C-alpha angles and dihedrals in degrees: 000000000000114000120220093191141349140189112213117193092325121179128186128186131185119202091346094308116113111234101174140023166249081278133165128194129165117197115197119203112276097011124128114217126183123206114208128182146115124292112285096025094118102257094134091042090056089050092052090051090053090048092052090240093120138025126223123243087224136009132035137285116204117195125172101181115100125224111305093020094093122068129186128201116192131200090260114055092232093206124168102257094209095052132077123250089256093051091049092052092045093053099092090047091051091048089051091056101259117153118257090248094051093044092050093048095048092044090054091050092049092050090049090053091057092046097257102106091125094049099060094115097047122109121229091256088061094054129088118234091261093048092049090052090050089054089050090051091048090052090051094047098043091083090052092234124205090211123040118187118195119190106196092308095173100041096106095046131093118258096256092051091045092054094046092050091046090057091045092051093050090050091050089050090063091065099064103357100220120186107261133199110194118192117202144148090214115094096196092047089052093051092047094051106037142064088205128029118200117196116210125206123234112284130333080051120225133163109279099173145334131222127190117212111214101206137108124262122260091042118249121246114283091014091144090064095048126108091238091057096045093046093050092047091051092050092049091047091050091052090049093049092050091049092050093046093052089054095049114105114241 
């Protein structure tokens, strides 16, 4: 299977303290992977390596997407407060050299896909938290990326909004099927979103277990009550508990 990106034995240290590694992660084209682990285990660091925003102290980062083919969505929407939703979504197209007309048209299409076609003229201050995150997702998807990196994008949202956006994101994935790495603290959210869940140990983060979720994407109705979901969640939780126990001083 073709790999979009891979981390091979990467290690990262800050101020002499190792934060990650050695850590390996292979990301095949079209696969959704969730990274789960405690705070400080290096999940976000791994995401920055995959995005090309940081370089490892040791190991290798392989990335096949060209410029503009990788998109990152952070926990905070990071929208330009003075610009409309449409202008925020159009920004990466404008930076890539698209004409104003093309950028406006594609931004409108992207907003419509996330259910915000009627909100194109609104400023970020006029949007709810869930709407702002939808704009951020639209901005990430407007370039039709081959690699989509999500750093706890739903963490600040209420549970109902989180679930709705999770379903929306999985539906959007079916259109172009980018490879996705989804960082979260939430075990059940990871199992719901991903085909493969990688548990990371407390920092310096290493792989502490991997669970495959054998279910179709988007998820079927009532998937959270299914035996497949519960079994996968239990296996991920067990890996996380073992990783935490191994890091606990005697």
